[in-house]
C-alpha positions in Angstrom: 2.4 -98.2 150.9 4.3 -101.4 151.9 8.1 -100.7 151.4 9.7 -102.8 154.0 9.2 -106.2 151.9 11.9 -107.4 149.6 10.1 -110.1 147.6 6.6 -109.6 146.2 4.7 -112.6 144.5 1.8 -111.7 142.4 -0.8 -114.4 142.5 -1.7 -117.0 145.2 -2.1 -119.8 142.7 -0.1 -123.3 142.7 3.2 -121.6 141.4 3.2 -118.6 143.5 2.3 -120.6 146.6 4.8 -123.3 146.3 7.4 -120.6 145.5 6.4 -119.0 148.8 6.4 -122.4 150.6 10.1 -123.1 149.5 11.2 -119.6 150.4 10.0 -120.0 153.9 11.7 -123.4 154.2 15.0 -122.0 152.9 14.8 -119.2 155.5 13.9 -116.3 153.3 10.9 -114.9 155.0 10.8 -111.4 153.8 8.2 -111.8 151.1 4.3 -110.9 150.5 1.9 -112.5 148.3 -0.8 -110.3 146.6 -3.9 -112.0 145.5 -6.8 -110.6 143.6 -9.5 -112.8 145.3 -11.1 -111.2 148.2 -10.5 -114.3 150.5 -9.8 -117.9 150.3 -13.5 -118.8 149.9 -14.0 -119.6 146.1 -16.9 -118.2 144.4 -19.5 -120.0 142.3 -17.3 -119.1 139.2 -14.2 -120.8 140.6 -15.3 -124.3 141.3 -13.1 -125.8 138.9 -12.3 -129.3 138.0 -9.4 -131.7 138.7 -5.7 -132.2 137.7 -3.3 -135.0 137.8 0.2 -134.4 139.7 3.1 -135.8 137.7 6.2 -137.4 139.5 9.0 -135.1 138.0 7.1 -132.0 138.5 4.0 -131.5 140.5 4.8 -134.4 143.0 8.4 -133.3 143.2 7.2 -129.9 144.1 5.1 -131.2 147.0 8.2 -133.5 148.2 10.4 -130.4 148.3 7.8 -128.5 150.0 7.5 -131.0 152.6 3.8 -131.7 152.0 4.0 -134.8 149.8 3.3 -137.3 152.4 0.0 -135.3 153.6 -1.2 -135.0 150.3 -0.6 -138.7 149.4 -2.4 -139.6 152.6 -5.4 -137.3 152.6 -6.0 -135.9 149.1 -4.6 -137.7 146.4 -6.9 -140.0 144.4 -4.7 -142.4 143.1 -7.8 -144.5 142.0 -8.7 -141.6 139.5 -5.5 -141.7 137.6 -7.5 -143.7 134.8 -8.0 -142.1 131.4 -10.3 -143.7 128.6 -10.5 -142.3 125.1 -13.5 -143.1 123.2 -14.7 -142.1 119.7 -17.9 -140.5 118.8 -19.8 -143.7 118.5 -18.9 -144.7 122.2 -16.3 -147.1 121.4 -13.1 -147.3 123.5 -10.0 -146.6 121.6 -7.7 -146.5 124.6 -7.8 -147.4 128.2 -5.0 -146.2 130.4 -5.7 -148.1 133.8 -5.4 -147.1 137.5 -2.1 -147.1 138.9 -0.3 -144.6 136.9 1.8 -142.3 138.8 -0.5 -139.3 138.3 -2.9 -139.0 141.1 -5.7 -136.4 140.9 -6.7 -133.7 143.1 -9.4 -131.0 142.8 -7.8 -127.6 141.9 -9.6 -126.1 144.7 -8.5 -128.6 147.0 -4.9 -128.2 145.9 -5.1 -124.4 146.5 -6.5 -124.5 150.0 -3.8 -127.3 150.8 -0.9 -125.0 149.6 -2.7 -121.9 151.3 -2.4 -123.8 154.3 1.1 -124.4 154.2 1.9 -120.5 154.0 1.7 -118.2 157.1 -1.7 -116.3 156.5 -0.4 -113.0 157.5 1.8 -113.1 154.3 -1.1 -112.8 151.9 -2.9 -109.8 151.0 -6.4 -110.6 149.6 -8.3 -108.2 147.5 -5.2 -106.8 145.7 -5.7 -107.2 142.0 -2.8 -105.6 140.2 -4.0 -102.7 137.7 -0.4 -102.1 136.6 3.4 -102.5 137.5 5.7 -99.7 136.5 9.5 -99.0 136.8 10.4 -95.6 138.5 13.2 -94.3 136.2 14.3 -92.0 139.0 15.3 -95.0 141.2 18.8 -96.5 140.7 19.4 -100.3 140.7 20.3 -100.4 144.3 20.6 -103.8 145.9 17.5 -103.0 148.1 15.0 -101.7 145.5 14.2 -102.8 142.0 12.7 -99.4 141.2 9.1 -101.0 140.5 5.9 -99.7 141.9 2.9 -102.1 142.0 -0.4 -100.3 141.5 -3.7 -102.2 142.8 -7.0 -101.9 141.5 -8.0 -100.9 145.1 -6.2 -97.8 144.9 -3.2 -98.6 146.9 0.4 -99.2 145.6 3.6 -101.2 146.9 7.2 -100.5 146.2 10.8 -101.2 147.8 11.2 -104.6 146.3 14.3 -106.4 145.3 12.3 -108.9 143.5 8.8 -109.0 142.0 7.8 -112.3 140.7 4.8 -112.4 138.3 2.7 -115.8 139.1 -0.4 -114.1 137.8 -1.4 -116.4 134.9 -2.3 -115.9 131.3 -2.8 -112.0 131.3 0.0 -111.3 133.8 0.3 -107.8 134.8 4.0 -108.3 135.4 4.8 -109.6 132.0 4.9 -106.2 130.1 8.0 -105.3 132.0 9.9 -107.8 130.5 8.5 -108.5 127.1 5.8 -107.1 124.6 4.7 -110.5 123.8 0.9 -111.1 124.4 -1.2 -114.3 124.3 -2.7 -115.2 121.1 -6.0 -117.2 120.7 -5.7 -120.8 119.7 -8.6 -121.2 117.7 -10.2 -123.6 120.4 -12.6 -123.2 123.4 -14.0 -125.3 125.9 -17.4 -124.8 127.5 -17.8 -126.2 130.9 -20.8 -127.7 132.6 -21.4 -130.4 135.5 -23.4 -133.5 136.4 -24.6 -133.6 139.8 -25.5 -136.7 141.6 -29.3 -136.2 140.8 -28.5 -135.6 137.0 -30.0 -138.2 134.6 -26.7 -138.7 133.1 -24.8 -139.3 136.1 -25.3 -142.9 135.9 -23.9 -142.7 132.2 -20.8 -140.9 133.3 -20.4 -143.4 136.3 -20.5 -146.3 133.9 -18.3 -144.6 131.1 -15.7 -142.8 133.2 -15.9 -144.1 136.8 -13.6 -142.4 139.1 -11.2 -141.1 136.4 -11.4 -139.2 133.1 -12.7 -139.8 129.6 -11.9 -137.9 126.5 -14.4 -138.4 123.5 -12.7 -137.4 120.1 -14.6 -137.3 116.6 -15.4 -135.0 113.5 -12.8 -132.3 114.6 -14.4 -131.9 118.2 -13.7 -133.2 121.5 -15.7 -133.6 124.8 -14.2 -134.8 128.1 -15.6 -135.7 131.4 -13.9 -136.1 134.8 -15.0 -136.9 138.2 -14.1 -134.6 141.0 -13.7 -135.5 144.8 -17.3 -135.5 145.8 -18.4 -138.0 143.2 -20.1 -135.4 140.7 -18.7 -134.9 137.2 -17.4 -132.0 135.1 -18.2 -131.9 131.5 -16.2 -130.0 129.0 -17.1 -129.2 125.3 -13.9 -128.6 123.2 -14.7 -126.8 120.2 -12.7 -125.2 117.2 -14.7 -122.0 117.1 -14.1 -118.2 117.2 -12.9 -116.4 120.5 -16.5 -114.7 120.6 -18.4 -117.9 119.8 -20.1 -118.1 123.4 -20.5 -114.5 124.2 -22.3 -113.8 120.8 -24.9 -116.6 121.4 -27.4 -114.6 123.4 -30.8 -114.7 121.8 -32.0 -111.5 120.2 -35.4 -112.0 122.0 -33.9 -111.9 125.3 -32.9 -108.8 127.2 -29.5 -108.4 129.0 -27.3 -111.3 129.2 -29.2 -114.1 131.0 -26.7 -116.9 131.7 -29.4 -119.6 131.6 -30.8 -118.6 128.2 -27.5 -118.5 126.9 -26.6 -121.9 128.0 -29.7 -123.3 126.6 -29.0 -121.6 123.4 -25.6 -122.9 123.3 -26.7 -126.3 124.0 -29.2 -126.7 121.4 -26.6 -125.5 118.8 -24.2 -128.2 119.8 -26.8 -130.9 119.9 -28.6 -129.9 116.4 -25.3 -129.1 114.3 -23.3 -131.8 112.6 -20.3 -129.8 113.2 -20.7 -130.4 116.8 -22.4 -133.2 118.3 -25.6 -134.0 116.5 -24.2 -137.5 115.2 -22.7 -138.7 118.3 -23.8 -141.7 120.4 -26.9 -141.4 122.4 -25.1 -141.9 125.7 -22.5 -139.2 124.8 -25.3 -136.7 123.6 -27.1 -137.5 126.7 -24.4 -135.8 128.7 -24.8 -132.8 126.6 -28.5 -132.6 126.9 -28.5 -132.9 130.8 -25.0 -131.0 131.7 -26.1 -128.4 134.3 -25.2 -124.7 133.8 -25.0 -121.9 133.5 -22.2 -122.9 131.3 -18.8 -121.3 131.5 -16.8 -120.5 128.3 -12.9 -120.6 128.4 -11.3 -119.5 125.1 -7.9 -121.1 125.0 -4.9 -118.7 124.6 -1.1 -119.6 124.2 2.2 -117.8 123.8 4.1 -118.1 120.8 7.2 -120.4 121.8 9.7 -117.8 120.1 8.2 -115.2 122.4 9.4 -117.0 125.4 12.3 -115.2 126.6 13.9 -111.8 127.6 17.2 -110.4 128.4 17.9 -109.8 132.3 19.0 -106.2 131.6 15.4 -105.3 130.5 13.9 -105.5 134.0 16.5 -106.3 136.7 14.7 -107.7 139.8 11.7 -109.0 138.0 10.7 -112.6 136.7 7.8 -114.8 135.9 6.3 -118.1 137.0 4.0 -120.6 134.9 1.5 -119.3 132.6 2.7 -115.8 133.0 6.1 -116.8 131.3 4.9 -119.8 129.1 1.4 -119.9 128.5 0.2 -123.0 126.6 -2.9 -124.7 125.7 -4.1 -127.4 128.1 -3.8 -130.4 125.7 -0.5 -131.7 127.2 -1.9 -131.9 130.6 1.1 -130.3 131.9 0.5 -126.6 132.9 0.0 -126.8 136.6 3.0 -129.3 136.8 5.1 -127.2 135.0 4.2 -124.1 136.9 5.1 -125.8 140.3 8.4 -127.0 138.7 9.2 -123.6 137.7 8.6 -122.5 141.5 11.1 -125.1 142.5 13.6 -124.1 140.1 13.4 -120.5 141.0 13.6 -121.1 144.7 16.6 -123.3 144.6 18.5 -120.7 142.4 17.5 -117.9 144.9 18.1 -119.8 147.9 21.4 -121.0 146.5 22.6 -117.4 145.7 20.7 -115.3 148.3 19.7 -117.5 151.0 21.0 -117.3 154.8 23.4 -120.2 154.0 24.9 -118.8 150.9 28.7 -118.5 151.3 30.6 -115.3 151.1 31.8 -115.9 147.6 28.1 -115.6 146.6 27.1 -112.8 148.7 27.7 -110.2 146.1 25.7 -107.3 144.4 24.8 -109.5 141.5 23.8 -112.6 143.4 20.1 -112.1 142.7 20.6 -111.4 138.9 22.8 -114.6 138.8 20.0 -116.5 140.2 17.5 -115.2 138.0 19.5 -116.0 134.9 20.1 -119.4 136.1 16.5 -120.1 136.6 15.4 -118.4 133.3 17.8 -120.3 131.0 16.4 -123.6 132.0 12.6 -122.1 132.2 12.8 -120.7 128.7 13.5 -124.1 127.1 11.0 -126.0 129.1 8.4 -123.4 128.5 8.9 -123.4 124.7 9.1 -127.2 124.7 5.6 -127.1 126.6 4.0 -124.8 124.1 5.1 -126.7 121.0 4.2 -130.0 122.6 0.8 -128.9 123.7 0.2 -127.7 120.0 1.2 -131.0 118.6 -1.3 -132.8 120.8 -3.9 -130.2 120.0 -3.6 -130.8 116.3 -3.8 -134.4 116.8 -6.9 -134.4 119.0 -8.8 -132.1 116.6 -7.8 -133.9 113.5 -11.0 -135.7 111.7 -9.1 -138.8 112.2 -8.2 -137.9 115.8 -9.0 -141.5 117.3 -6.8 -143.4 114.9 -3.9 -140.7 115.3 -4.2 -141.1 119.1 -4.2 -145.0 119.1 -1.0 -144.8 117.1 0.6 -142.4 119.4 -0.2 -144.2 122.6 0.6 -147.6 120.9 4.3 -146.0 120.4 4.3 -144.7 124.0 3.6 -148.0 125.3 6.1 -149.7 123.2 8.8 -147.2 124.1 7.9 -147.3 127.9 6.7 -150.7 128.4 3.8 -149.6 130.1 1.7 -152.5 131.1 -1.0 -150.4 132.7 -2.3 -149.3 129.1 -4.3 -151.1 126.8 -5.0 -149.9 123.3 -7.8 -150.8 121.0 -10.0 -152.3 123.4 -13.7 -152.2 122.3 -16.3 -151.0 124.7 
């Protein structure tokens, strides 16, 4: 049982790793990261796509972590910042050109980049959390928040002043703070890929290039994005029940063969007017040839009013990112907000509890004061993110989504004076 460590970070994703890096730079080195993966080597289910880092959040986090120059020089794909929105006929509705301050990076690249910035011995691999409980017999001493972390591998850890849940949508830390749980949004995306040898790779190169494309039509969506090796990820965004994919196993096939399930779903997407049956041939071709096995991602979110708790509920415990304010991904801000959370939390803790904190702030309540300051702002930002993403979701899945998006971006261009965007430009 680990008992000598004062800060436990649950989850080695972007927010947990940025937080650890900032603690290290701030002179707080008494922490440990618990991660459910067995190692840094990704499994076949963890390939992921790409994401863009925004100036006031993701990029800011890298700058504060002393990593931005290396990121910009070695990993940032500035040329991939373009976004093309088309309708189901293949006609371009909006073209947001290269040069936006939103460079792309593969999710796996970002994770490894951040892992490399943290001392390797600070990460405990193979430590999936089963539960976190508070020991009622432990008082609120400044050296122990009274919580015990139980891991799936049969071990446990305690003796922490602070536990930070950076463990995503189904956080095992969240129940200490709130009974709120994620709810299904009514939307799902199903992921496939286009390798270099795929017959539709040339179509993606023509229509998408090095950036991203979103296709809007008849209440559905499809997106295509290039990753760093020049291949493409294809995502089918569907308004379907949460069990849509998992109940599509042919009755004649024993077991849960992922290949047969992929083909069953593919045929449904291509044959049904509710999905892509009437879409343009080039768009349908990417559905026809997308490589599997497909992976389904039911999209969940927290209700905005459920984001928040009082500090007295669980002293010495807080949350970062999706664990605190899970949203659907339609605003494109999830990872950016998570990294921003990490900056804000680290700032508050270092100011109140770091080695340079003055004697006035070195008091028994310093940690709780830091968490209070962090959470007041985080709650507001988290609620805003959930609401903003829901607003964009409604727009993008409307029957007239293309027209709504055109008007939305026209207003954005007018208000921002962004000359890098063109709207209503035909194919």
